[in-house]
N, C-alpha and C positions, 0 to 999 in steps of 0.2 A: 286267105288272111293270115293263117298260121305260117304258111310258107313264106310270105312277104316279111313277116315279123322276124323270122329266123334269118332271112337274108340281111336285114338291117343290122341285126345283132352281130352277124358275122363280119360286116363291113366296119363296125365301130371299133376303134383301137382299144386294146386292153390296157389298163393302167400300167402294167409292168412293161408294156412295149413302148411307152412314151419316151421320147428322146431326152436323155439326160444332158444338163449343161456341162460344157467342158470345165475341167478343174480351174483353168486359168480365168474363165469368166466368173465363176463363183468367187474366187479370191479377189478379182478386180472390183466386183460389185461390193463386196464387203469392205474393201479398202476405201472406196469412194464414199460409202455411207459413213464410215468411221471418220473420214476427213471432213465431211460436211458437218457432222455432229461436233467434232473438235473445233471447227471454225465458229459454229454458233455459240458454243460454250465460251470460247476465248473472246468473242465479240461482245456478248451480252451478259455473261454470268461471272466468270472468274478468269484471271490471267496471271501468269507467273512473271515475276520480275527479279532481277539480281542487283544487289547494291554494289556500285563500282567505286564509290568514294566515301570519305569519312565524315561528311557533313552532318550525319545524323547520329554519330557516336555519342553516347555509348548505347543508345536505344537500338540502333542498327549498325552492324559492323560490315566492313568490306568482306564480301563473300557470303553474306546472308542472302538466302533466296526466299522470296515472299509470294504469298497469294494475295491478290487484290480483288475485292468485291466490286464488280462493275455495274451492278444493278441498283445499289442502294441510293445513288444520286440520280437514277434514271438511266435506262438503256439508251445508248446513243446510236442513231442511224449511221452506218459507216460512211465516211467521207462527207459528213455534214455536221452541223451544230444542233440538229434536232434531237430532243430527248423525249422519252415517254415512260409512263409508269414509275415516276420518281417516288421513293419512299420518304426521303427527306433531303434537305440541303446540307452542305458541309457545315460542321459546327466547330467552334473554337476547341482546339485540342486534337482534332482529327489528323491523322497522318495520311496525306493524299499523294497520289501519283498523278502528274499532269504533264502536258506537253509544254516544254520550255517556251515562254512567250517570244523570245528573240529569234526563235527558229521558224516563225510563221511564214517567212518569205522563202524558206528553203523547200526543196522537194520533199515529198512525203517520206522517202526512205532516209533522208539526212536529218530529220527532226529527232531531237533527244527528249527522253522522259526524265523528269526530275521527281524527287520525293522530298517533301518537307511537311512541317506541322502547321496547321492553320492557327494563326494568332489573332487576326482581325477579320471579322465578317462584315458584310455590307452595312454601312452606316457607322461602324466603329471608328474611333480616332486612336491611332497607334503612335506611340513615341518611344524612342530609345534614348535614355540619358545615362551616360556612364555605365553602359552594359545592361542597365535595368530596363525592363520593358513595362510600359504603362499603357493600359487599354481603357479608354474613356476616363483618363485621369487617375486611375487606380493601378497600383503595382500588380503586375501579373507575373507570378512565378510558378514554375512547374518543377517537380522533383527530377524530371529527365534532363533539364538543361545543364550544360557543361561549359565552363569557362577555363581555357587552358593557357591563355596568354594574358599578360598584364594589360591594363587599360591604356589607351592612347592618350598622350599628354599634349597640351597645346604647344606649338601650333599645328600638331599632326592629327587633330580631331578628324575622324572620318565617319562615314555612314555605318561602319561596323559597330561603333560604340555610341554614336549620337545620330539619331535619325528623327526627322519630323518635328512637330506632330503632323501626321497626314491622315486625312479622312478617307476611308475605304469606299469607293464608288459602288453604286448598285450593281449587283451581279458579279462582283469581283471580291478577291480575298487577299489578305496580307499573310505571307507565309515565311517561316524561318526554320533553319536547321537546329536540332537540339545541341549540336556542337557549335555554339554561338560564335566562337572566334574563328572558325574555319568553315563557314557556310556562305555560299554565294546565293543570296535569296532576295526577298522583296526589299530589303534595305538598299540594294544596289540597282535592281532592274525594275522594280515596281510591282504591280498587282497581277494576280492570276484570274483570268476570266473563268466563270463557272463552266462555260462550254469547252474549255481546254482540260478540265479535270477528268481523268480516266477512271478513278475509283478510290476506294478506301482500303489501305493496307491493313490486314487483320491477323495474319499468322505467318510465322517463320517455319517453312516446311523442310529447309535444308540450310546448312551453314558449313562453309569450307574455309579453313585457316590456311592461306596460301604460304605463310611464313613457316608454319609447322608442317605444312603438307598433310593435314589431317582434319577430319570432321570435328566441328564443335558440337559434340553430342548433347551437351547441356542446353543448347539454344534451340534444338530442333523440336518443333511442335508447340512452341510457346506463342501465345497471343501477343500482338503488338499493342503497346499502350503508350 
């Protein structure tokens, strides 16, 4: 019995003799795990965006880099409109990133992301009269709004300065840029479906001034309001 036991022990491989994984396999496995985690975080938790235009000046400048909260309105199943675990719906004043409605018929890789501020929520009546925004018949002004051009005069009235009144349908939102005279928004192309909203912009993590070719240090790390 003792002899058999010794034979078994002799045949069992010692821990030190176990085959070690090649270095390239260890690195590749680590990279795959990191890529999967990054994809999960980007899809369901937070995503980075860069501001390409001046429609949200001076709240957001060209060259600002943002982080967007992707779970506050509900985590979206990739390539579908299904959401789950929603904390709340978009509210008036939220700055949201969404898929541009007119790109719906384009291929996935050609669709553009827009960023605007929510002005009207489902059921609201929104009207723009001589640049002034009215929600449900009451003047709605925010300190972040900017007007850089003179108002349009008749007969040149346009949706930029005069829109509506329009009632926001269920499950949709009326959005505008803070740079009111230079923003292509709901005044021109209509509403944003909640299913197209990707998340809430909440912080500027980097900002680059391409004219000065230098970082805007004072903007980095500031919350977006």
